[in-house]
Phi, psi and omega in degrees: 000140183283162178296326179297320180294320179293323182295326182284340181267349182278118180285149177268115183241350181270093176244142180232131179285152181298327181296329182284339186255317187267134177284161177291138180260121178250126183247129176286142182298326179294325177291322179296318178297318180298315181293319178299327179289335181271344189235129175242116182292344178273350184248109182299324179296321178298318180291317183293327183263355179299128180093358180302317182297318178298319179297318178298321179295319179295317180296318179297319178297313180296323177298320178296320178297315180296324180295332181269355185239139177268119184301326182294335177282336182271340179065232183299323180298317178297318179295319179295317180296319177297320179296319179298317181295317180298321179291324180292328179283339184287000000 
């Protein structure tokens, strides 16, 4: 029997509720006011670009890590990390 046939007969029983995985998010009112000032729900461009600065910071941080690490020493992990960075920049 092929693997595809076996895969369709295997029931999915491993379910995890979001409450069991995600921590409670507590937001300070000053942070909420700051975020509301940066985001306009009536402006699609505002919504689309919200978080761009954070993404750039994450990419810059990952680039610094990659610059300090030789991918050939990391093997598959290095290739995966490089792929993640390339996707984040896209």
